[in-house]
C-alpha positions, -999 to 999 in steps of 0.1 A, spaced: -839 625 -763 -821 658 -773 -813 658 -809 -776 675 -822 -777 680 -862 -747 698 -865 -723 678 -891 -693 660 -872 -664 680 -862 -630 669 -867 -620 666 -834 -593 646 -816 -599 639 -773 -560 638 -761 -554 623 -728 -526 622 -704 -525 582 -695 -515 585 -658 -538 612 -654 -574 607 -633 -609 627 -637 -613 656 -663 -570 664 -658 -549 662 -686 -579 662 -713 -576 684 -743 -599 687 -774 -578 693 -804 -594 705 -834 -578 722 -868 -575 756 -849 -550 741 -819 -531 714 -836 -504 730 -840 -501 736 -802 -497 699 -794 -470 694 -813 -439 682 -795 -416 709 -810 -440 739 -804 -430 760 -772 -465 762 -758 -473 724 -759 -489 712 -726 -477 678 -733 -445 665 -713 -420 644 -733 -418 616 -701 -457 612 -700 -477 588 -722 -512 599 -740 -539 586 -760 -558 601 -786 -590 591 -797 -618 605 -821 -643 628 -805 -675 609 -806 -701 627 -826 -729 635 -821 -721 625 -783 -744 602 -759 -764 623 -738 -785 616 -705 -808 647 -694 -790 664 -717 -752 660 -703 -726 641 -721 -720 607 -704 -702 576 -710 -706 541 -692 -677 523 -673 -673 485 -672 -649 467 -658 -638 435 -672 -604 409 -674 -592 389 -701 -568 362 -697 -539 349 -712 -562 321 -727 -584 343 -742 -614 341 -716 -631 374 -705 -647 382 -672 -670 412 -669 -678 427 -635 -717 424 -626 -719 464 -620 -714 491 -644 -711 529 -640 -728 557 -657 -711 588 -655 -729 619 -660 -717 655 -666 -720 682 -643 -731 707 -670 -756 701 -697 -741 700 -730 -737 727 -753 -722 736 -786 -707 768 -790 -698 785 -823 -670 812 -821 -678 826 -856 -713 828 -877 -685 807 -906 -676 784 -878 -703 757 -890 -686 730 -871 -688 745 -837 -666 736 -809 -684 712 -782 -682 717 -745 
């Protein structure tokens, strides 16, 4: 397997809750966080949309050197019973995972 030994970056993934696929997804860190404030004229966010933010998983899960995630469908009923679909999906990125560094003093790097 591929091992990543860089320190954990303080990055967040912001997703448009109404988007599908790779559209409406941004990686937010200290360098670009101000851009995402609602008062900023350069914000890519729309007031009428809903968004989800989650901390960037580090190190990322890799399959054959590419980022991936598993999608499992489940239903939880009003009485607390849970049903998990018998099929799950492994979604694998088209490009190999790399860690870019914008300068020599950037020890965290920017994951892609």
